[in-house]
Each structure stands twice: as structure tokens, then as C-alpha cells.
N, C-alpha and C positions, 0 to 999 in steps of 0.2 A: 452263301449269298444272302440268305434270309438273316443270318447272324450279323453279317456286315451291315445290312440295311438297318437292323434294329440298333446296332451300335451307333451308326451315324445319326439315327433319330434321337437316341439317348443323349449323344454328345451335343446335338443341336439344341435339344430341350434344356440341357444343363447350361449351355452358353446363354440361352434365352433367360433362364432363371437368374443367372449371375448378372446379366445385363440389367434385368429388372431390379435386382437388389441394389446395384450400383446407382441406377437412376433414382431409386427410392431414397437412398442415403443422401445423394446429392440434392434431391428436392427438399430434404429436411433443412439443409443449410441454406439453400437458395431462397427459401421462404423468409429467412432472416436477413437476406442481403440488403444492404443500404445502397440505393442508387446514387444518392449524393446528400450531403447534409446542407441545410440552408446556409448560404454564404461562404461555403468552403472553397478554397482554391482547387484547381484541377490536380489530381494525383493518379498514379497508375496502380497503386495497391488496392485491394478489396477491403471492405468494412462490413461487419455484420452486427446485428443487435436483436435482442428478443428475450424470450422467457424460457426457462427450464423448470418444469414442475418437479419439486423435490418431495412432495407429499400429496399423493393423489386423493386420499380421503379428505384431508383438510384443505385441499386446493391451495397449497402453499407453493409459490413460484418465485424464483430468483431471476433478476434481470442482469443481463451481461452485455458488454460491448467488446467486440473482438476486431482487432486490426491486424491484418497480415503484415509480415515484414516487407519493407520496401523492395528488397531484392531477394530472389530465390527463396520464397517462403517455405517451399517443400523441404529444404535442407537446413532451415534455421530452427533454433530451439523455440519451444513454447514457454512463455512466462506468464504465470497467473499473478495478478497484483491484487492485494487486499489492503484497503485503508483501515484505520482503527476506529477510535471513538471511546468505548464501543458504540457503534451505531452511525458511523459516517460513511459517505459514499465513495467508492473506488472510481466510479464513473465521473462524478463531479469534481473530486479532488485529484485523484491519480491521473485520470485521462485528460481532463480539460484544464487543470491548474498546473500539474506537474510535468508528466512526460509522455502524454498522448501526442498524436500527430497534429492537432490543432489547438489553438487557444482563442477563446472569445475576446472580442474587442468591440468598441463602439461601431466599427465598420464591418462586422461579420466575423469570420474565423480567419486567424492568421496561421500560416504554416509554422510549426515548431521545428526549427532546424536541428534540435537536439532530442528529437523524439526517440523513445526506446525501440520503436519498430524499425529503426535503422539496423538494429542488431538481433531482433527477435520478433516472433509472432506474439502480440500482446493481448492478453485476455483480462478484462477488467470486470470484477464481479461485485454487485451490490448485495452485501450480506451482513447480517441475517435478514430474513423477511421483515419488512417494516422500514428498511433503509431505502431511500431513493424511490425507484420505481418498483422494487421488490415488494411483495405483499403476501398476506395470508387471508383467505376468505373467512377463517375463524379468527376473529379479532382477539379472543382471549389468549392466543399464542403470544401476543406482544407483551403480556404481563409476566411471562415465566421463561424468558430467554436466558440461556447461560452458555458457557464455553462448550460444554459437551454437545448440546443441541446444535450449536453453530458449526462445530467440526463435522458432525454427522450430516447436516444438510449440505455443507460444502463438498463433502465426499460424494454424496448422491448427485449433486449438481455435476461434478466432473465426470462421473460414470455415464450420465445421460448426455452430457455435452459432447463427449467423444463419439456417441452414436451419430451425432450430426456432422462431426468432423473426424471421421475415422482415419483419414489420411495423415493426421497429426499424432495418432496414438503412439507411434514408435519414435517420434522426435524426442530429443533430450527435453526433459520437463523440469522447470524450476518454479518454486513458490516463493513469492516475494511480498513485502509489505512494510508498513511502518507504524510506529506508535503502539496502539493496542493490538496491532497485528503481531506484536511480540508474543501474544497468546494465540491468535488465529493461525498464524503460519506454522509454528512448530507443532501445535496440536493437530492440525490437519495432516502434516507430514507424518507424525507419529501414528495417526489412525490409518494412513495408507500402508505404512510398514506393518502394523499390527494385523490388519485385515489381508495382507499380502495381495493388495489390489495391484494389478499388473499395469502400472504406469511406469514410464521410464524416468523415474524421479532421480535427478542428479544432484540437486542442491537446493538450499534455501538461503534467502538473504533478507535480513530485517534491519530497518533503519530507525534510529532513536527509539528502540523498543522498550516497552515495559516488560521486564522479565523477572524482577524481584522487587516487590513493593517498597520495602523500607530503604534499601540501598538506592534505588532509582530516584525516589522522591526526596530523600534526605540530602542528596547531593546538590539539590537546588540552592541551599543556603550558601555553600561555598562558591557556587557559580555566580550568584547575585553579588556576593561580597567581592570576589576576585575581579568582577567586571565593573565595579564601582557603582552598582545599583542600590546598595544598602550600606549604611554606616557600620563602623566597627561595633558600636554598642548594640545595634539591631542584630548584627550577625551573631553576637554572643547570646542574645535572647532567643534567636531563631534556632540555635543549636542546643542550648541548655535548659530553657524554660519550656518551650513547646516547639518541636520540629515539624517539618512539613508532612511527614507520614502520619503523625498524630492528627494534624489538622484535616488531612484527607479522610482518615478513618472516621473521625468524629463527624465530619460533614456528611459523609455517606450514610452514617447511622442516624443523622438528624439530631445529634447531641453535642454540638460544638460548645465547649465550656467557655466561660467568660475569659479565662486566662488565655486559651488558645485563640479565641476570637479577637482578643486585644493584640496578640502577636501578629495574627494574620492581617489585621487592619493597619498595624504599624508598617509591616513589610509592603503592603499594597500602596500605602501613602508615599513611601520613599521611592519605590519603583516608578510610580505614577501610572495613570491609566493610558498614557500616550506612548507606552513601550509595548511592543509586540513580544510577549514572553516566548513565543515560538521562534523568534529571531531578534535578539536584543539590539542588533545593529541596523535592522531594517526599519525604514519609516512605516507608519501605519496608514491605512486607508481612512481618510476623513470623509465619511459619507455625509450626505445631506441631512441625515437624521441627527448627526452630531454637530450641533450649531457651533460654528467657529467664527472668528473675526474676519474671515475671508472665504470666498467661494472657491471650491476646488473643482476643476473640470476633470483632470485625470492626473493622478499623482504617480510619478515614476521615480525611481532612484537609480542613479548611475552606479553600478557595482561591477568592478572588474571589467569595465569596458562594455557592459551589456545593460540594457534597460530592463528593469524588473517592474512589471505592472502590479503594484501592490493592491489594486482594486479588481484583480482578475477573478476573485471568488464572487464578488458582487455581479460581475458581468456573466459569469458562468451560471449563477442562479437565474438571472434574467433570461439567458439563452435557453436553458433546459426547461423553462416554464412556458416557452413559446409553443403554441399548438402545432405549427408546421414542423418544428424540431422534434416534438414527441411523435408525430406521425412518421417522420423519416426514420426515427429510431425504433419504430414499432412498439413504443412505450405507452402506458396508460396509467392513470391515477386511480387507484383502488382504495377507497376509504379515506382518502386525503384530498384536499382541495388544491394543493400545490406541491411541487418538488422542492426539497430542501437538502442542503449539504449534509446535515446531521439530523437524524430522525426525531420527530416530535411525538411519535406514538409508541416507540419502543421503550419498554421498561426493563432494561438489562439487569441481571443480578450483579450488582456492583461489588458484592462480596468476592466475585470471581477475580477482581483486580489483585487480590492478595494471594492468589494461587501462583506459586513460583513456576516459571517455565524454563529456568536456566538449566536444570538437569536434563530436560528433554533435548536441549541443544547438544549436550554431551553425548547422550545416547544415540542421537542421529549421526553425529560425527563418528562415533564408534562403529556404527553400522555401515559406514562408507559413504554417507551422504555429506557433501561439502556444505559447510556452514559459514556464512559471512554475516558479521554483525558490524554495522557502520553507524557513525554519528555525525550529523551536521554539528559543527563545533560552536555555533552561536545559539543553540537551543537551550533554554533554561527549564523547559518542561520535563524533559528526560535528558539531563546533561551527560556529556561524554565521560566525565570523571567516574560516575557511578557505573556506567556501562563497561568502561575499560577495566575497572577493577573486578567486575563480575566475570568477564571473559577470561581475564588472567587467572582468577581463582578457579574457574571451571577447568582450564587447561591443567592446572596443578592437580586438581581432584581426579581427573581422568588420566593423568600420567602422560599428557601430550607435551613433548619438549618443543622449545622454540626452534623453528626451522628458518624463519626470517626475523632477525632482530628488529626492534622498533626503529623505523627509519622513515624519512620523508618519501612521498611518492609524487609524481609529477604529471601535469597535463601541459604539454608543450614545454615551454621554458620556465614555467612557474610551479612552485610547490602547491600541490592540490590537496595535501593532507598528510597524515602519518599512518603507518600500518605496522602490524605485527602478525606473524603467522605461526601456528602451532601444529606440529605433526602433519603439515601439508594438507590438512582437512578442516581446520578451524582457523578463521582469520578475523581480525579486527581492523577497522580503518576509520579514520576521521576524514571528513570533507571540509576543507578549509573555507570559511566564510559562508557555510551553508546553514539553513534553517532546520527546524523540526521536519519540515517537508523539504528535504535536501535538493531534489531535482528542480524545485520551484526557484530557489535563489541561486543555485549553482548547477545549471543544467548541463553544461559541457563537462565539468568534472564528474558529475554523477554518471554521465554516459560512458566516460572512460572507465569508471569503476565497474559499471555493469558489464561492459565488453570483456574486461579482464576476468571477471568472475565467471561469465558464461563459457569462456574459452579455457578456464582453468589455468590461466597464466598469471605470473607475478604482476603487481601494479608497476607502472613505468618508473624507472630509476632516473636520476638526473640527466637532463639533456646535455649531450656532449657535442 
């Protein structure tokens, strides 16, 4: 009887402790819960935002914005999104310009009908410290940031973030991003594998990524020429006299030679300042600072039946600098006077741009992690031609045979792009009519691509 009583007391105490732990964990995430964002339409899913300290001694903290999936978040995958730069904001660009639930406008926030939280729980991270609302109390940190430090901080962020949201620890986990995230994403995934961190990592996806300096940048000349942006004579000079990787390398080192400076000036003159090199077919935002012969209220472009607000980045900057918005996001400005899309304080080690990450993609695929590399086909910054050749070469180097031959894929009745799959683990895809930030200019097609990738299914074939 005494034994039974003691057992009952012990069991009760254990349940109490467990209950207290659950309440404690929940309270961690509840502190970051967003009641509502200023000007947002009503929604049923939950939003969270706040800070995770990644270095206690240096008081270095990374800011995140987390959006639950619209339906059944407990069973949906978790997708981490990282923008590139290096030094640009995943919250400002990824969440509010590309594929988050809302987009700023002159009249508040508009619901994004092609938000990626229709298919996944979306986690947007401003990384490294010094980007957006993320900060370091030790300002000297900003002078020595590199790929290794960024990957390490991002891993610590994830480990500590999951203590706030332990219910998502076992969900399928994907790391995604674009541009310089061609470094961030595979390097973080590689670190997770190397440290045997117990995340349920299923795959990575990188859009218009920088993975090999010379190939990626030198493909710009052919792209400009093939799209009619430069003349035949300039194309020849741009390939034989001084190519773009030379220009970038010299510019980063502060030693741009007169010959390369002249080539760069010639190319810029022919392309003109009124072309968005991130999408050569998209109109540019003519802000009030750029004096024109006419006044622009709000420029939109009709593309594939949808209006693209090409001034949404300006509107996002204005929105995220509002005090009421920062309060709703639990954000603060530390050591800066205003939020900006790309960091004004971060001095990233630009030599890291020349670190190739293409082999990491192969190693990840060999370890069983699915790898998707995709390209918006109107981007001249990291053109599809270089990316496609790199992925094809990677497949050959790692002995991955083609399992899906190069073919068109569809969104509805229209061709949405082209794709090729190697070994059912490595895939390449283009998004037709898309920019460097593909979900910005082709949101519906990008969502179809994401859905197929998360589900591990082939991209849609012709509509019959």
C-alpha cells in the first residue's frame, strides 16, 4: 500500500514536471507570437518573430520570421529560407518581396495568393549578424565575417530555434535560398551532416546560385549578347579582352585595370541603366530620386496575366522601418538607424565568393539528401547557362545517370520551364520568365516547383 502510494506520488510528480516543461517550451515560442501585423488582412495561420542568440559572450543575435503553413502545419515540412548578397535580408526580400504570406503596398499588406506557406512552414532568417534586424553587440564582428562563421552561426540558430518549436523537430526539413545562398545553403547542410546534428534534413534547393565563380560570372557575356543587350563587337571584347569574372575579381580587390574598366564601361553603356540585370525583361522602378520626364505613381508590369509591382522593394523598406511594424515583429535597431534590404555595416570577406560549392552539392546528393538547383531564365546576374553546365558536369563527375531527360515542365496548360534529373537525387530546372528572385516575377510557377520538390515528385508534364 505504501509502495503504491509512493508510486502514485512519483507518477503525479513526473506528470507535473512534464507539464511544466511543456508549458515552459510553449512559453518560449508564445513570447515571439505576432498578434497581427499592421495593415494585414485576416488569416488563420500563426506568425512568430524574434531573436535567437547565437553567441552568448558576444551577444550576437539573429532575427527570424516564422510563418506556419496555412493548413495542417503539424504535418507539413519546415523550410528554412536564406537570401544571399552576401548580406541581404531573407525577411525583407524572401518574405515580403518574394514568397511570404503578405506583400506591402501603398494601402497596407496584400495577401500573397502564391505564398510558400501554402505548402510548408516557412522560416525566414536574417543572416549573418549585421543583416536587417540581426545584430552583434561587438561591432568588430562585422569586419571579419566569412562563410565558415555564417554556417556555424546558422547551425547554432537552428539548434536553439528548435528548443522554441520542438514540435517541428521531426518534420521533414529543407534548406532553401537564392543567389549567394549558393554558398549559405550547401555549407549549412554540409555542417549539419558533418556534425551529425539530428535534424530531419531531406533536401536543399538553391535558385540562381553562385556555386563556381568563373563559370557563373562569365556566362553573363553570352546571356547579354543572346538577348540583344550588347553588340557583336562588345561580346567579343567581353569574352576575349576582359571577361566578367576578371572584372569582379579586380573590383573586389580594388585594382580594376584601365582595360577591364573600359570593357565594363562599354558593356554598361550598351545595356543601359534602365535595364534590371536581375530580370532583363522586367520594367524598372523609377523612384522619385531618379528624375524622369514624367511622374510615376506606381509602376506595374503585366506579365503572364499577373501584375508585378516592381516597386515592392521600396514599399517593403518603408514598411519595415515603421515603428509599429517593428514593435509587432518584436524587432529592434541595434547600432543602426534604419532597416535596409542589404547591410550597410557588414564587411563580408568577398574572397569567399571564389570558394566553389558545386562539389558540396554532389557530396550531399551522394549522402542521400535531395538537391534541386533552379534558374529564373531572365536573370543575367547568375545566368542559367552557366548553372546548367555546372550541374551537368557535377552529375558526370559523381556518376549520376540521367533519370529524367531534359524536357519541358508545366504549370496548368503553359510551359513553366525545363528540367533534367540525375540519379533521382540531383535535379536542375528553369523557371520560364522568372527573375534572379524567381518567386517575385513568377510566383505561381515557383510554387509549383516548390510543391513538387517537397513531395519528391516529378515536375508536371504536359497538360492533356
